[in-house]
DSSP file (Angstrom, degrees, kcal/mol; ACC not computed):
  #  RESIDUE AA STRUCTURE BP1 BP2  ACC     N-H-->O    O-->H-N    N-H-->O    O-->H-N    TCO  KAPPA ALPHA  PHI   PSI    X-CA   Y-CA   Z-CA
    1    1 A M              0   0    0      0, 0.0     2,-0.1     0, 0.0     0, 0.0   0.000 360.0 360.0 360.0 135.3  -25.1    5.2   -6.2
    2    2 A A        -     0   0    0      1,-0.1     2,-0.2     0, 0.0     0, 0.0  -0.425 360.0-112.3 -73.5 144.9  -24.2    5.6   -2.5
    3    3 A K        -     0   0    0     -2,-0.1     2,-0.1     1,-0.1    -1,-0.1  -0.556  29.9-121.8 -75.6 139.7  -20.6    5.9   -1.5
    4    4 A L    >   -     0   0    0     -2,-0.2     3,-1.0     1,-0.1     4,-0.4  -0.470  22.0-114.8 -76.7 154.8  -19.1    3.0    0.4
    5    5 A K  T >  S+     0   0    0      1,-0.3     3,-0.5     2,-0.1     4,-0.1   0.885 115.0  41.8 -56.9 -42.8  -17.6    3.7    3.8
    6    6 A H  T >> S+     0   0    0      1,-0.2     3,-1.6     2,-0.1     4,-1.1   0.486  86.8  95.6 -86.9  -3.4  -14.0    2.8    2.7
    7    7 A E  H <> S+     0   0    0     -3,-1.0     4,-2.2     1,-0.3     3,-0.2   0.823  74.7  63.9 -60.6 -32.7  -14.2    4.6   -0.6
    8    8 A K  H <4 S+     0   0    0     -3,-0.5    -1,-0.3    -4,-0.4    -2,-0.1   0.772 105.0  47.2 -63.4 -23.8  -12.6    7.8    0.7
    9    9 A Y  H <4 S+     0   0    0     -3,-1.6     3,-0.4     2,-0.1    -1,-0.2   0.775 112.6  48.3 -86.3 -27.6   -9.4    5.8    1.4
   10   10 A I  H  < S+     0   0    0     -4,-1.1    -2,-0.2    -3,-0.2    -3,-0.1   0.888 111.6  46.0 -79.7 -40.7   -9.3    4.1   -2.0
   11   11 A N  S  < S+     0   0    0     -4,-2.2    -1,-0.2     2,-0.0    -2,-0.1   0.134  83.2 123.7 -95.1  20.6   -9.8    7.1   -4.2
   12   12 A R  S    S-     0   0    0     -3,-0.4     2,-0.1     1,-0.1    -3,-0.1  -0.318  75.4 -76.1 -78.5 166.5   -7.4    9.5   -2.5
   13   13 A H        -     0   0    0      1,-0.1    -1,-0.1    -2,-0.0    -2,-0.0  -0.366  47.9-148.7 -63.2 133.8   -4.5   11.2   -4.4
   14   14 A K        -     0   0    0     -3,-0.1     3,-0.1    -2,-0.1    -1,-0.1  -0.841  16.0-115.1-105.9 143.1   -1.6    8.9   -5.1
   15   15 A P        -     0   0    0      0, 0.0     5,-0.1     0, 0.0    -1,-0.1  -0.274  48.3 -77.6 -69.3 162.0    2.0   10.0   -5.2
   16   16 A P     >  -     0   0    0      0, 0.0     4,-1.8     0, 0.0     3,-0.3  -0.209  45.5-110.0 -56.5 152.7    4.0    9.8   -8.5
   17   17 A F  H  > S+     0   0    0      1,-0.2     4,-1.5     2,-0.2     3,-0.2   0.889 118.0  51.2 -53.6 -46.2    5.2    6.3   -9.3
   18   18 A R  H  > S+     0   0    0      1,-0.2     4,-1.5     2,-0.2    -1,-0.2   0.880 107.7  53.0 -61.5 -39.0    8.9    7.2   -8.7
   19   19 A Q  H  > S+     0   0    0     -3,-0.3     4,-2.1     1,-0.2    -1,-0.2   0.843 102.4  59.2 -66.3 -33.0    8.0    8.7   -5.3
   20   20 A S  H  X S+     0   0    0     -4,-1.8     4,-2.3     1,-0.2    -1,-0.2   0.892 103.3  51.9 -62.1 -39.9    6.3    5.4   -4.4
   21   21 A F  H  X S+     0   0    0     -4,-1.5     4,-2.8     1,-0.2    -1,-0.2   0.893 107.2  53.5 -62.4 -39.2    9.6    3.6   -4.9
   22   22 A G  H  X S+     0   0    0     -4,-1.5     4,-2.4     2,-0.2    -2,-0.2   0.909 109.0  48.0 -61.7 -42.5   11.3    6.0   -2.6
   23   23 A H  H  X S+     0   0    0     -4,-2.1     4,-2.2     2,-0.2    -1,-0.2   0.912 112.1  49.7 -64.4 -41.6    8.7    5.3    0.1
   24   24 A A  H  X S+     0   0    0     -4,-2.3     4,-2.2     1,-0.2    -2,-0.2   0.928 111.3  48.6 -62.2 -44.7    9.2    1.6   -0.4
   25   25 A W  H  X S+     0   0    0     -4,-2.8     4,-2.9     1,-0.2     5,-0.2   0.902 108.8  53.9 -62.5 -41.4   12.9    1.9   -0.2
   26   26 A D  H  X S+     0   0    0     -4,-2.4     4,-2.5     1,-0.2    -1,-0.2   0.907 109.2  49.0 -58.5 -42.4   12.6    4.1    3.0
   27   27 A G  H  X S+     0   0    0     -4,-2.2     4,-2.0     2,-0.2    -2,-0.2   0.900 112.4  47.1 -65.1 -41.4   10.5    1.3    4.6
   28   28 A I  H  X S+     0   0    0     -4,-2.2     4,-2.6     2,-0.2    -2,-0.2   0.946 113.8  47.5 -64.8 -47.7   13.0   -1.4    3.6
   29   29 A C  H  X S+     0   0    0     -4,-2.9     4,-2.3     1,-0.2    -2,-0.2   0.907 111.2  50.7 -61.9 -42.6   16.0    0.6    4.9
   30   30 A W  H  X S+     0   0    0     -4,-2.5     4,-1.8    -5,-0.2    -1,-0.2   0.933 112.4  47.0 -60.3 -44.7   14.3    1.5    8.2
   31   31 A T  H  X S+     0   0    0     -4,-2.0     4,-2.4     1,-0.2     7,-0.2   0.898 110.6  51.5 -66.2 -40.6   13.5   -2.1    8.8
   32   32 A V  H  < S+     0   0    0     -4,-2.6    -1,-0.2     1,-0.2    -2,-0.2   0.904 113.9  45.3 -61.9 -40.3   17.0   -3.3    7.9
   33   33 A L  H  < S+     0   0    0     -4,-2.3    -1,-0.2    -5,-0.2    -2,-0.2   0.797 125.2  29.4 -73.2 -28.3   18.5   -0.8   10.4
   34   34 A H  H  < S+     0   0    0     -4,-1.8     2,-0.7    -5,-0.2    -2,-0.2   0.598 102.6  75.1-112.8 -13.0   16.1   -1.5   13.2
   35   35 A E     X  -     0   0    0     -4,-2.4     4,-1.8    -5,-0.2     3,-0.3  -0.888  53.6-164.5-112.9 111.4   14.9   -5.1   13.1
   36   36 A R  H  > S+     0   0    0     -2,-0.7     4,-2.3     1,-0.2     5,-0.2   0.870  88.8  56.9 -57.7 -41.3   17.4   -7.8   14.2
   37   37 A N  H  > S+     0   0    0      1,-0.2     4,-2.3     2,-0.2    -1,-0.2   0.889 106.5  48.4 -63.6 -38.5   15.4  -10.6   12.5
   38   38 A L  H  > S+     0   0    0     -3,-0.3     4,-2.5    -7,-0.2    -1,-0.2   0.890 109.3  54.0 -67.4 -37.3   15.6   -9.0    9.1
   39   39 A Q  H  X S+     0   0    0     -4,-1.8     4,-2.2    -8,-0.2    -2,-0.2   0.903 108.8  49.1 -60.6 -40.9   19.3   -8.4    9.5
   40   40 A I  H  X S+     0   0    0     -4,-2.3     4,-2.5     2,-0.2    -2,-0.2   0.917 110.5  50.4 -65.0 -43.2   19.7  -12.2   10.3
   41   41 A H  H  X S+     0   0    0     -4,-2.3     4,-2.1     1,-0.2    -2,-0.2   0.911 111.7  47.7 -61.5 -42.1   17.6  -13.1    7.2
   42   42 A L  H  X S+     0   0    0     -4,-2.5     4,-2.0     2,-0.2    -1,-0.2   0.883 110.7  51.0 -68.9 -37.4   19.8  -10.8    5.0
   43   43 A L  H  X S+     0   0    0     -4,-2.2     4,-2.5     2,-0.2    -2,-0.2   0.922 110.1  50.2 -62.7 -43.3   23.0  -12.2    6.5
   44   44 A A  H  X S+     0   0    0     -4,-2.5     4,-2.9     1,-0.2     5,-0.2   0.891 107.9  54.0 -61.5 -38.6   21.7  -15.7    5.8
   45   45 A T  H  X S+     0   0    0     -4,-2.1     4,-2.3     2,-0.2    -1,-0.2   0.907 109.7  47.3 -61.2 -42.6   20.9  -14.7    2.2
   46   46 A I  H  X S+     0   0    0     -4,-2.0     4,-2.4     2,-0.2    -2,-0.2   0.929 113.8  46.9 -65.1 -45.4   24.5  -13.4    1.7
   47   47 A V  H  X S+     0   0    0     -4,-2.5     4,-2.4     2,-0.2    -2,-0.2   0.925 114.2  47.0 -63.2 -45.3   26.0  -16.6    3.2
   48   48 A V  H  X S+     0   0    0     -4,-2.9     4,-2.6     1,-0.2    -1,-0.2   0.886 111.1  52.4 -65.3 -38.5   23.7  -18.9    1.1
   49   49 A T  H  X S+     0   0    0     -4,-2.3     4,-2.2    -5,-0.2    -1,-0.2   0.927 110.2  47.8 -62.9 -44.5   24.5  -16.8   -2.1
   50   50 A M  H  X S+     0   0    0     -4,-2.4     4,-2.2     1,-0.2    -2,-0.2   0.919 113.1  48.1 -62.1 -43.3   28.2  -17.2   -1.5
   51   51 A A  H  X S+     0   0    0     -4,-2.4     4,-2.6     1,-0.2    -2,-0.2   0.896 110.3  52.7 -64.1 -39.1   27.8  -21.0   -0.9
   52   52 A G  H  X>S+     0   0    0     -4,-2.6     5,-1.7     1,-0.2     4,-0.5   0.881 109.2  48.8 -63.5 -38.6   25.7  -21.2   -4.1
   53   53 A L  H ><5S+     0   0    0     -4,-2.2     3,-0.6     2,-0.2    -1,-0.2   0.912 113.2  47.1 -66.9 -41.8   28.3  -19.5   -6.1
   54   54 A I  H 3<5S+     0   0    0     -4,-2.2    -2,-0.2     1,-0.2    -1,-0.2   0.902 117.1  42.5 -65.1 -41.4   31.0  -21.8   -4.7
   55   55 A L  H 3<5S-     0   0    0     -4,-2.6    -1,-0.2    -5,-0.2    -2,-0.2   0.408 107.6-127.0 -89.7   2.9   29.0  -24.9   -5.3
   56   56 A R  T <<5 -     0   0    0     -3,-0.6    -3,-0.2    -4,-0.5    -4,-0.1   0.958  29.4-152.9  52.9  66.4   27.8  -23.8   -8.8
   57   57 A L      < -     0   0    0     -5,-1.7    -1,-0.1     1,-0.1     2,-0.1  -0.252  13.8-111.9 -65.9 154.7   24.0  -24.2   -8.3
   58   58 A T     >  -     0   0    0      1,-0.1     4,-2.3     4,-0.0     5,-0.2  -0.334  30.6-103.8 -79.1 168.5   21.8  -24.8  -11.3
   59   59 A A  H  > S+     0   0    0      1,-0.2     4,-2.4     2,-0.2     5,-0.1   0.894 123.0  52.2 -61.1 -40.4   19.3  -22.2  -12.6
   60   60 A G  H  > S+     0   0    0      2,-0.2     4,-2.2     1,-0.2    -1,-0.2   0.889 108.8  49.4 -63.6 -39.9   16.4  -24.2  -11.0
   61   61 A E  H  > S+     0   0    0      2,-0.2     4,-2.2     1,-0.2    -1,-0.2   0.906 111.1  49.7 -66.3 -41.0   18.2  -24.2   -7.6
   62   62 A W  H  X S+     0   0    0     -4,-2.3     4,-3.0     2,-0.2    -2,-0.2   0.900 109.2  52.9 -62.6 -40.2   18.8  -20.5   -7.8
   63   63 A L  H  X S+     0   0    0     -4,-2.4     4,-2.0     2,-0.2    -2,-0.2   0.925 108.5  49.1 -62.8 -44.2   15.2  -19.9   -8.6
   64   64 A A  H  X S+     0   0    0     -4,-2.2     4,-1.4     1,-0.2    -1,-0.2   0.922 114.3  45.9 -60.1 -44.2   14.0  -21.9   -5.6
   65   65 A L  H  X S+     0   0    0     -4,-2.2     4,-3.1     1,-0.2    -2,-0.2   0.898 108.0  57.0 -65.9 -39.7   16.4  -19.9   -3.4
   66   66 A L  H  X S+     0   0    0     -4,-3.0     4,-1.6     1,-0.2     5,-0.3   0.880 101.9  56.2 -59.8 -38.3   15.3  -16.7   -4.9
   67   67 A I  H  X S+     0   0    0     -4,-2.0     4,-2.7     1,-0.2    -1,-0.2   0.935 113.9  39.2 -59.0 -45.5   11.7  -17.4   -4.0
   68   68 A F  H  X S+     0   0    0     -4,-1.4     4,-1.8     2,-0.2    -2,-0.2   0.841 108.0  62.6 -74.9 -32.7   12.8  -17.8   -0.3
   69   69 A F  H  < S+     0   0    0     -4,-3.1    -1,-0.2     1,-0.2    -2,-0.2   0.826 118.0  30.2 -58.9 -30.2   15.3  -14.8   -0.5
   70   70 A T  H  X S+     0   0    0     -4,-1.6     4,-1.8    -5,-0.2    -2,-0.2   0.819 117.3  55.8 -96.4 -37.3   12.2  -12.6   -1.3
   71   71 A L  H  X S+     0   0    0     -4,-2.7     4,-2.5    -5,-0.3     5,-0.2   0.949 106.5  46.8 -63.1 -52.3    9.5  -14.4    0.6
   72   72 A V  H  X S+     0   0    0     -4,-1.8     4,-2.2     1,-0.2    -1,-0.2   0.938 115.5  43.5 -63.4 -49.7   11.0  -14.5    4.1
   73   73 A P  H  > S+     0   0    0      0, 0.0     4,-2.5     0, 0.0    -1,-0.2   0.875 112.2  55.5 -63.2 -33.6   12.1  -10.8    4.2
   74   74 A T  H  X S+     0   0    0     -4,-1.8     4,-2.2     2,-0.2    -2,-0.2   0.941 109.8  44.8 -62.2 -45.9    8.8   -9.8    2.7
   75   75 A I  H  X S+     0   0    0     -4,-2.5     4,-2.8     1,-0.2    -1,-0.2   0.875 111.4  54.3 -66.2 -35.3    6.9  -11.5    5.5
   76   76 A E  H  X S+     0   0    0     -4,-2.2     4,-2.5    -5,-0.2    -2,-0.2   0.899 107.5  50.3 -64.0 -39.7    9.3  -10.0    8.0
   77   77 A L  H  X S+     0   0    0     -4,-2.5     4,-2.3     2,-0.2    -2,-0.2   0.924 112.4  46.6 -62.2 -44.6    8.5   -6.5    6.6
   78   78 A I  H  X S+     0   0    0     -4,-2.2     4,-2.6     2,-0.2     5,-0.2   0.919 111.3  52.4 -63.2 -43.3    4.8   -7.2    6.9
   79   79 A N  H  X S+     0   0    0     -4,-2.8     4,-2.5     1,-0.2    -2,-0.2   0.919 110.1  48.2 -57.5 -46.0    5.3   -8.6   10.5
   80   80 A T  H  X S+     0   0    0     -4,-2.5     4,-2.4     2,-0.2    -1,-0.2   0.911 111.0  50.5 -63.5 -42.9    7.2   -5.4   11.5
   81   81 A A  H  X S+     0   0    0     -4,-2.3     4,-2.4     1,-0.2    -2,-0.2   0.919 112.3  46.5 -62.2 -44.0    4.5   -3.1   10.0
   82   82 A I  H  X S+     0   0    0     -4,-2.6     4,-2.8     2,-0.2    -1,-0.2   0.902 110.9  52.8 -66.2 -40.3    1.8   -5.0   11.9
   83   83 A E  H  X S+     0   0    0     -4,-2.5     4,-2.5    -5,-0.2    -2,-0.2   0.922 110.3  47.8 -59.6 -44.0    3.8   -4.9   15.1
   84   84 A I  H  X S+     0   0    0     -4,-2.4     4,-2.5     2,-0.2    -2,-0.2   0.922 112.4  48.6 -64.1 -43.4    4.2   -1.2   14.8
   85   85 A M  H  X S+     0   0    0     -4,-2.4     4,-2.7     1,-0.2    -2,-0.2   0.899 110.8  51.0 -63.6 -39.1    0.5   -0.7   14.1
   86   86 A C  H  X S+     0   0    0     -4,-2.8     4,-2.9     2,-0.2    -2,-0.2   0.909 109.9  50.3 -62.8 -41.6   -0.3   -2.9   17.1
   87   87 A N  H  X S+     0   0    0     -4,-2.5     4,-2.6     2,-0.2     5,-0.2   0.918 111.7  47.6 -62.3 -43.4    2.0   -0.8   19.3
   88   88 A I  H  X S+     0   0    0     -4,-2.5     4,-3.2     2,-0.2     5,-0.3   0.942 114.2  46.4 -63.1 -47.6    0.3    2.4   18.1
   89   89 A M  H  X S+     0   0    0     -4,-2.7     4,-2.5     1,-0.2     6,-0.3   0.920 112.7  50.4 -61.1 -43.7   -3.2    1.0   18.7
   90   90 A R  H  <>S+     0   0    0     -4,-2.9     5,-2.2    -5,-0.2     4,-0.5   0.932 116.9  40.2 -59.7 -46.5   -2.2   -0.3   22.1
   91   91 A D  H  <5S+     0   0    0     -4,-2.6     3,-0.4     3,-0.2    -2,-0.2   0.924 119.2  43.8 -71.0 -44.7   -0.7    3.0   23.2
   92   92 A E  H  <5S+     0   0    0     -4,-3.2    -2,-0.2     1,-0.2    -3,-0.2   0.860 122.7  37.1 -71.0 -35.4   -3.4    5.3   21.6
   93   93 A L  T  <5S-     0   0    0     -4,-2.5    -1,-0.2    -5,-0.3    -2,-0.2   0.401 107.4-123.3 -96.9   2.4   -6.3    3.2   22.7
   94   94 A H  T   5 +     0   0    0     -4,-0.5    -3,-0.2    -3,-0.4     2,-0.2   0.908  54.2 160.8  56.1  46.7   -4.7    2.3   26.1
   95   95 A L      < -     0   0    0     -5,-2.2     2,-0.2    -6,-0.3    -1,-0.2  -0.569  39.9-116.7 -91.1 157.8   -5.0   -1.4   25.4
   96   96 A D    >   -     0   0    0     -2,-0.2     3,-1.4     1,-0.1     4,-0.5  -0.523  34.1-102.0 -87.3 167.6   -3.0   -4.1   27.2
   97   97 A Y  G >  S+     0   0    0      1,-0.3     3,-1.7     2,-0.2     4,-0.4   0.846 117.8  66.0 -57.8 -36.4   -0.6   -6.3   25.3
   98   98 A A  G >> S+     0   0    0      1,-0.3     3,-0.8     2,-0.2     4,-0.5   0.791  90.9  64.4 -59.0 -28.9   -3.1   -9.2   25.2
   99   99 A A  G <4 S+     0   0    0     -3,-1.4    -1,-0.3     1,-0.2    -2,-0.2   0.754 114.0  31.2 -67.6 -23.5   -5.5   -7.2   23.1
  100  100 A T  G <> S+     0   0    0     -3,-1.7     4,-1.3    -4,-0.5    -1,-0.2   0.258  93.5  98.5-114.9   9.8   -2.9   -7.2   20.2
  101  101 A K  H <> S+     0   0    0     -3,-0.8     4,-2.9    -4,-0.4     5,-0.2   0.904  74.4  57.8 -68.0 -43.2   -1.2  -10.5   20.9
  102  102 A L  H  X S+     0   0    0     -4,-0.5     4,-2.6     1,-0.2     5,-0.2   0.928 107.6  44.2 -60.6 -50.2   -3.1  -12.7   18.4
  103  103 A P  H  > S+     0   0    0      0, 0.0     4,-2.2     0, 0.0    -1,-0.2   0.891 114.8  51.4 -63.0 -34.6   -2.2  -10.7   15.2
  104  104 A R  H  X S+     0   0    0     -4,-1.3     4,-2.5     2,-0.2    -2,-0.2   0.949 112.2  45.8 -61.8 -47.9    1.4  -10.5   16.5
  105  105 A D  H  X S+     0   0    0     -4,-2.9     4,-2.3     1,-0.2    -1,-0.2   0.883 110.9  53.3 -63.8 -38.5    1.6  -14.2   17.1
  106  106 A M  H  X S+     0   0    0     -4,-2.6     4,-1.9    -5,-0.2    -1,-0.2   0.924 111.8  44.0 -64.0 -44.4    0.0  -15.0   13.7
  107  107 A L  H  X S+     0   0    0     -4,-2.2     4,-2.3     2,-0.2    -2,-0.2   0.889 112.2  52.4 -69.2 -38.1    2.6  -12.9   11.8
  108  108 A A  H  X S+     0   0    0     -4,-2.5     4,-2.5     1,-0.2    -1,-0.2   0.895 108.9  51.8 -62.1 -37.7    5.4  -14.3   13.8
  109  109 A G  H  X S+     0   0    0     -4,-2.3     4,-3.0     2,-0.2    -2,-0.2   0.880 107.1  52.4 -63.9 -38.5    4.1  -17.7   12.9
  110  110 A A  H  X S+     0   0    0     -4,-1.9     4,-2.3     2,-0.2     5,-0.2   0.904 110.3  47.9 -64.2 -41.0    4.1  -16.8    9.2
  111  111 A V  H  X S+     0   0    0     -4,-2.3     4,-2.3     2,-0.2    -2,-0.2   0.940 114.3  46.5 -63.6 -46.5    7.7  -15.7    9.5
  112  112 A L  H  X S+     0   0    0     -4,-2.5     4,-2.7     1,-0.2    -2,-0.2   0.928 111.7  51.2 -61.3 -45.7    8.7  -18.9   11.3
  113  113 A Y  H  X S+     0   0    0     -4,-3.0     4,-2.0     1,-0.2    -1,-0.2   0.922 113.2  44.0 -59.2 -47.2    6.7  -21.0    8.8
  114  114 A S  H  X S+     0   0    0     -4,-2.3     4,-2.2     1,-0.2    -1,-0.2   0.863 112.6  53.1 -68.6 -34.5    8.4  -19.4    5.7
  115  115 A T  H  X S+     0   0    0     -4,-2.3     4,-2.5     2,-0.2    -2,-0.2   0.907 107.5  50.7 -67.0 -41.3   11.8  -19.6    7.4
  116  116 A I  H  X S+     0   0    0     -4,-2.7     4,-2.5     1,-0.2    -2,-0.2   0.923 110.5  50.2 -61.2 -43.2   11.4  -23.4    8.1
  117  117 A G  H  X S+     0   0    0     -4,-2.0     4,-2.6    -5,-0.2    -2,-0.2   0.901 110.1  50.4 -60.0 -40.8   10.5  -23.8    4.4
  118  118 A A  H  X S+     0   0    0     -4,-2.2     4,-2.5     2,-0.2    -2,-0.2   0.908 110.8  48.6 -64.3 -42.1   13.6  -21.9    3.4
  119  119 A V  H  X S+     0   0    0     -4,-2.5     4,-2.5     2,-0.2    -2,-0.2   0.921 112.2  48.5 -64.9 -43.6   15.8  -24.0    5.7
  120  120 A I  H  X S+     0   0    0     -4,-2.5     4,-2.6     2,-0.2    -2,-0.2   0.930 112.1  48.8 -62.8 -44.7   14.4  -27.2    4.3
  121  121 A A  H  X S+     0   0    0     -4,-2.6     4,-2.2     1,-0.2    -1,-0.2   0.916 111.2  51.2 -60.3 -42.2   14.8  -26.0    0.7
  122  122 A G  H  X S+     0   0    0     -4,-2.5     4,-3.2     1,-0.2     5,-0.4   0.906 110.3  48.3 -61.3 -42.3   18.4  -25.1    1.5
  123  123 A L  H  X S+     0   0    0     -4,-2.5     4,-2.2     2,-0.2    -2,-0.2   0.918 110.7  50.7 -65.0 -42.5   19.1  -28.5    3.0
  124  124 A V  H  < S+     0   0    0     -4,-2.6    -1,-0.2     1,-0.2    -2,-0.2   0.885 118.6  38.8 -61.9 -38.2   17.6  -30.2    0.0
  125  125 A I  H  X S+     0   0    0     -4,-2.2     4,-0.6    -5,-0.2    -2,-0.2   0.921 126.1  32.0 -78.0 -45.5   19.7  -28.1   -2.4
  126  126 A F  H  X S+     0   0    0     -4,-3.2     4,-2.9    -5,-0.2     5,-0.3   0.833 102.6  69.0 -90.6 -33.5   23.0  -28.0   -0.4
  127  127 A L  H  X S+     0   0    0     -4,-2.2     4,-2.9    -5,-0.4     5,-0.2   0.922 101.6  46.8 -57.5 -48.4   23.3  -31.3    1.5
  128  128 A P  H  > S+     0   0    0      0, 0.0     4,-2.4     0, 0.0    -1,-0.2   0.908 115.2  47.7 -59.6 -39.0   23.8  -33.5   -1.6
  129  129 A K  H  X S+     0   0    0     -4,-0.6     4,-2.3     2,-0.2    -2,-0.2   0.906 113.7  46.4 -67.6 -41.3   26.4  -31.1   -3.0
  130  130 A I  H  X S+     0   0    0     -4,-2.9     4,-2.6     2,-0.2    -1,-0.2   0.910 112.7  50.2 -68.1 -41.7   28.3  -30.8    0.4
  131  131 A C  H  X S+     0   0    0     -4,-2.9     4,-2.4    -5,-0.3    -2,-0.2   0.923 111.5  48.3 -61.8 -44.0   28.2  -34.6    0.8
  132  132 A T  H  X S+     0   0    0     -4,-2.4     4,-2.3    -5,-0.2    -2,-0.2   0.915 111.9  49.9 -61.2 -43.4   29.6  -35.1   -2.7
  133  133 A L  H  X S+     0   0    0     -4,-2.3     4,-2.0     1,-0.2    -2,-0.2   0.911 111.1  48.6 -62.8 -43.1   32.3  -32.5   -2.0
  134  134 A L  H  X S+     0   0    0     -4,-2.6     4,-2.0     2,-0.2    -1,-0.2   0.882 109.7  52.3 -65.7 -38.3   33.3  -34.2    1.2
  135  135 A I  H  X S+     0   0    0     -4,-2.4     4,-1.5     1,-0.2    -2,-0.2   0.929 110.7  47.6 -62.5 -44.5   33.5  -37.6   -0.4
  136  136 A H  H  X S+     0   0    0     -4,-2.3     4,-1.3     1,-0.2    -2,-0.2   0.855 111.2  51.6 -65.0 -34.8   35.8  -36.2   -3.1
  137  137 A L  H  < S+     0   0    0     -4,-2.0    -1,-0.2     1,-0.2    -2,-0.2   0.858 109.8  48.5 -71.2 -34.9   38.0  -34.5   -0.5
  138  138 A T  H  < S+     0   0    0     -4,-2.0    -1,-0.2     1,-0.2    -2,-0.2   0.775 108.7  54.5 -76.4 -24.9   38.4  -37.7    1.5
  139  139 A V  H  <        0   0    0     -4,-1.5    -1,-0.2     1,-0.2    -2,-0.2   0.840 360.0 360.0 -73.3 -33.5   39.2  -39.7   -1.6
  140  140 A I     <        0   0    0     -4,-1.3    -1,-0.2    -5,-0.2    -2,-0.2   0.493 360.0 360.0 -72.3 360.0   42.1  -37.3   -2.5
């Protein structure tokens, strides 16, 4: 059977499982330190978590938030990786920015789309609780 063109990339030596976690952690830490948007997402996660603890969210509400707590930063990590690869390709191949604009815009759109979903989910979860709390405070 003939070897496929990409097979040399698939069957290469893989690092030990524990070492793979280290590489993943290195990537997350680098992105947190260097990417403002991920820092903003993580700050929002902390603020929303504190508000959730204060307002005593249900397990279902926490689960919905957890999905967005992981989804948005994951897409931001992918966005950052693609941006870096686009920069390398642009510089190494002497391309202009327009040659790498579409994938950048698409990933930025994915981040925006997931962030809008997270904000809407947050409003659906928190607005009724905040309104109820404000009503009780004005009655007292």
